[in-house]
Every structure is written in structure tokens, then in C-alpha cells.
N, C-alpha and C positions, 0 to 999 in steps of 0.2 A: 205265267199269267195268274197272279194271285186271285183274280175274280172268277176263274173258270170253275164250273161245278165239280165237286169232288166225289159225288156219289158214283160208285162203280157197279151197283146192282148186286153186291155180295154181302152187305151188312144187314143183319136182321133188324137192327135199330140204327137210325141215322137221322140227324137233324142238320139243317143248313140254312143259314140266314145271310142275306145281303141287306144292310141297312144304311140309311142316309139320314143325317141330322143337319139342319141348316136354319138360317134366320132370314126372314124378310125384313130388311132394314127399315123401309119406309113405314111399315105398320108396327114394327117391333114385335112381330109374331114369330114364334118358333114352330118348326115342323119336324116330324119324325116319321119316316117311311120305311117299311120292311117288306121284303119278299122272302117267303119261308117255304122250306120243304120239311116234312116230318114223315119218316118211315115210308119212303116213296113206293116200295113194292107191296104195301098192304092193300090188297084188292077190296077189303071191306070198309076202309076208312073213307069218310067224306071230307076229311080235313088234311089231305096230303099236301095241298098247296095253300098258301095264305097270302093275302094282301092286307097290310096293316097301315093305319094312318092315325097320327096324333097331331093336334094343334094346341098351341099354348099362347095365350094372350094375357100377360100380367096386368093389363089395364082394363080388360073386359073378361073376367074369369068365367063368366057364363058361356063364353065361346069355346072354352077348353073342351076338347073331344078326344076320345080314345076308341077307335073303331077297327073292326077287322071283318074280313070275309074269307070263307074257306071253300076249296074246290077239290073234287075227287081226282083220282089218278088220271082219268082219261082227259082231264082239262089241264094237265101239267105236262109241259114238254121242255126239254133242255138238251143241249149238245155237250157231251163230256169234255171236249178239248178246247172249248172257248165259251165265253159268256154269251149265250143266246137263249134266254130264259123266257118262257111263257107260262103264266099262271092265270087261268081264267081270262078275264079281260085286261090283264096286266102283262107288260113285257119289259125286259131289261136287256139291253146290249150295252157293252162298254161305252160310256159317254151319253147314253140316252135311256131315260126311264119314262114309261107311260102306264096309265091305268085309268079305268072309269068303272065305278061300281057303286052299289047302294048297300048301306048297312045301318040298321037300327033307325030307319026313317030318314037318313041323310044321304045326299048325293055327293060323291067325291070323285074328282078326276085330277090327273096331273100329266103334264108333258114337259119334261125337264131335260136339259142337256148340259154337258160340261166337257171341258178339255181334260182328259185323264192326266194324272200326275206322271211325270217321267220315270220316277223311281218309287216303288211301294215302300211303306214302312212295315218292317217285319219285327214286331215287338218281342217275340219269343226266340231265345237262342236255341239252335239245333240240339244242344245237349239237353236242355229242359224238355224240348218236344219229344225226345226219344226216351224219357224216363217212363218206367212201367206204372203209369197212373191212369185212373179213369178221368179223362178230360177231353176237351175238344181242341181244335186248331184255330189259330187267330192270325189273320192278316189285315192290314189297313192299306188297301191299294191306293186310296185317294184321301190322304190325311188333310190336305189343304186345297179345298175346291172353291169354285165360284160358279154358282148355278144361274142358268138362264132358262126362260120359259114361263109356264103358267101353272098355277094350282087353282082349282075351283072347289068351293065348299058351299053347297046349297045355293048356288048361283053367285056367290061372292067370289070375285076373281082377284088373285094376287099375281101381278106381273113381276117376274124376277129379272133383275139386272145385276149380274155378278154378285149374287148373295153368298155370304161365307158359309161353308159347311165342311163336312167330312163323311167319308163312306168306308165301311169295313165289311169283312166277310168272315164268318165263323162257321165251323162244321165239326161233326164228330159223332160218336155213338153214346156219349154220356154228357150231361151237364156237370159243371163243377157244383160243389155243395154251397154255392153262393158266390156273389161277386159285387164289387163296386167298380164304377167306370166314370171317367171324366174326359171331356174333349173341349178344346177351345182353339180357334184360329181367327178370332175377330178382335184381337187386342188393339186398343186405341193407338193410332199412329204407328203401328208395328206390322205392316203388311208382310206376309210370308212367315211370320212366327207362329208357332203352335205348340200345344202340349197335348199328349195322348197318354192316358194312364188307365191301367187295368189291374185290379187286385182280385185274385181268385182263391177260393178254398178248394183244394184238390183232395182226392181220395186215393189211397193205395190199399187195395183189398177192402177191408171194412174200417180202416183207420182214416179219419179225416185229418189231414196235415195242416200245419200252421199256414196262414195266408201267404201268398206269393205275389209280389207286385212287380209289374213291368211298366216302366215310365220313360217317356222320351219328351224332352223339351228342346225345341230348336229356336234359336234366336237369330233371325235372318239379318237383323241390323248389324250384329257384331260377328256373324259367322260362327256362332258357338252352339254346340249340341251337347246336352247332358243326358245320358241314357243309362238306365238301369235295365240291363237285358241279360248279361252274363250271370251264371250261377253265383259267382263271388260278389256281384253287385247287390244281389237281392237282400241280404241281411242289413244293408245300409239304408233301407227305405222303411219309414214308419208311416202308417196310414190310419185313418179313423173316419167313420161316418157317424153322425148323430143329428137327428132333427133338422134335416135340410142343409147340413154342412159337411162337406167332404174336405179332409185335410191330408196333406202329404208333406213329408220331410225327407230329403235325400241328401246324404253326405258323401261327396267325392273327396279325393285327396286334396284338391285345391279349392273346389267350389262346394257350396251348399245351396240347395234349392228348397224353398217353401212354396207350397201351392194351397190355395183355398178356393173351393167352389161353394157358392151359397145360393139358396133359393127359399122363397116363402113356401111353406108346406102346401099352401093352396095352389101353388103353381106346378104341382106334380100330378101326373096321371098314373093309374095302375092298370097294367095288363096281366091277366092270368096266362101263364105259359104251361105247356105240357111237355115234359121231357121225353126223349125217345123210349124210356122205360115206363112212361105214363105216370110219372110223379108230378104232382101239382107244384108249381112255382108261381111267385108273384113278382113282377118287375115294376118298380116305382121310378119314374123318369121325369126329368124336366129339361126342356131345351131353352129356357129363358133364365139361366143362372147368371149371377155375377161371378167373375173369376179374378183372382189375384195371384201373380207369380212374383216372388222375390228371389234374387240371386245374390249370394254372399261369397266373398273370397277371403281366404286367410289373410289377415292384416300384415302389412309390411312395416307397421309401426310398433315399436317396443311397447309391451304392456297391453296391447289390444289383441283379442283373439281373431276377430273377423270384421270385415266392413261390407256394408251393403253397396253393391255396384249397379244394381238394376232393379226396376219394378215395372211390371206390366199389368194393365187393368183392362178388363172387358166387362161391360155392363149389359145385362139382359140378353147376351148372345152367346152363352156357353151352354154345354149340355153335360148332364151327369145322371147316373142311375144307381140304384141299389136293387139287387135281386136275390131273394132267399126262398128256399123251399117252404111252402105252407104258411107264409106270413102275408096275409091279405091286407092287414091294417098297418100302414107305414108309421103311425104314431108310436113313438117310444122305441122304435127299432134302433139298434146300435150294431155297427160292424167294426170290430177292433182288429187292426192288422199288426199290432205290436204291443208287447207288454212294457216297453221302455217308456220312460217319462216323455211326454209329448207337449211341447209348448211352442206357440207362435207369438210373434209380435202382435200387438193390438191390430185388428183388421182396419183397413181404410176403405172397405167396401161400404 
């Protein structure tokens, strides 16, 4: 059960987050919901549990919101062996999320349900998980969701009918030293296809290691999956973020994948995070990105290196983020995941 709470009551420092990103297709609005735990056994903290909400509207940016509400330990309840989570006025059981709260003068509520994915995505190989590094754990229990229900924001209601999204679960006793992430499962005319990508900077002792990328692309139409998960896959992935543009290049033996996520900088919101060791981080996120995935195969024609065999496009319905310690202003930030030359074809986004 990848979504079950992982806190066992023995760690002095612990964070845990369940998050959902999805897009309301009729209004072309993106949403980001989070349920969080931070150091659950700290009796003095008034921020043990959190409910987080963000709205993205690229056509009415004045409606963009980034809100959160925190609750003390006695308002946080969870069952260790299954997902049965209660944080203040919010609850989450597998397949059903609810909340109703006020924050910064806004009234937010949601009641959403979905059919869980039959098989979770486990992006990190067990060999990597067991390396002696300061990091958390990552699972994606529901990488390709279709949401039903309602969201209300200050009286405005969004009725959801099979809206595309994804849900993940992270936990641990340390944050990475920064990360970039991208998700998409609303590619035009390609139901069931998705890309999930996470690049992290890990720490071993006091040494920050080179970024490590886990990437999974599933092409439902052709029954093809390209995945960088095993330790020997990771050097074949190049990534970069700069000014609202996330880029990835992954070379397999037969296939090569290019991915580009792009958003206007005004379509990003910024949340301050606090790590389990009380370090300040800032997470810059957009759920209304354009996304492009291209797949190439080694050419069978003499004199040609490769040929493009597929291209998938998503407009305003992909999600991505950049999170770094102590970087509140997203302008000018860069995340370089490889020192190798990095070039893509001209973008068609």
C-alpha cells in the first residue's frame, strides 16, 4: 500500500506529504492539493498537520492562489497500516479526499474521488533507496487519475468530470538539497499515456552529490515504456531548468526521449516549506504548463543516426516545480542536472 502513512513514532524528524495535481478541463484551471505531516510527535508545534491549496488560471492570473492552514498534533489522526488520514477539517482515504477551511480571507473546500490505479509507479530502484544518503522516499500510487467531484473557492464551484491528474506520496527525515519535478497525463489524443520525472540533489554526510534523475514515460497507444530507474540508467539522463522551462533528454540503447515542460513565469506560485530539520525551502510550482515529449529510434537507414517516431503534446494541463533551499525569488534560478552539452529540437509548443 504505497499511500499508507509511514511514520512509526520513532523518528525525531519526519515529514510526509500526499499531493494531488489535476486540471479542470472546462475552465482550463489547474489545482494542487497537499496533505502534510511535519515532526508528528512535537507537542509544542502548532504546524504538525497541514492542508495546502493552489489554483492556477493562465487566462485570469489574478485568480491564482497559494494557501495553507496548519493544525496541532491533537487535530491530526492517522492509521499506520492504511490510508485513513485526518488533518483538522480535511480527510483522505484512498480514492476520496475532502477538506473545508479558511486561509488568508479565502474559503476553500473540496470533495473529490477517483478510482485508484491498479499498479503504483515506484520510480526509485531499491538499490538507490538503500544507499546511505540523506533523502526521503518517493512513490506515485496514482500516476494516471481521473477526478470526479467538486472544488469550491470563495463560492465559485468547479464540477469535475474525469479530470486528468496524478497523486504521489513522499516521506523521510531529510529533504533533498533541491529538486525539479514534472508530471503530465493529459496529452492530446493519447489517453493512458503519461510522463513522471523527478531530479533530486542528495547529500552523503556533508557532501552534496550530483543530481539524480528518475523518469518514466509510458506510451499507452504503442504499449511502450521508457524508464530511467536503475542505477546504471541514471547517467544517461540530462536535465535542466531555467526561467519556466524544464528540459530532459534520456538515451536508451534503441530509443531516445526528449521532454520539455514550459510555463509563463506568471503562472507559477511559490510556497515556503520547512524541512524536518527546520531549514527554509521555497517551492515554485505551476499546474498549467505546456508539455512536449518526442521519441526517437536509431535509424535503420544508412547514413542516418536516428528518426523521430512519435511526438506528444499537452497544452496548459501539465505540472512542474522547482524547489531549492533559501531561494524565495524564482527569477533567474537555474537547476543544472548535467554538465554534458544539451540541445533539443526547436520547440513546437
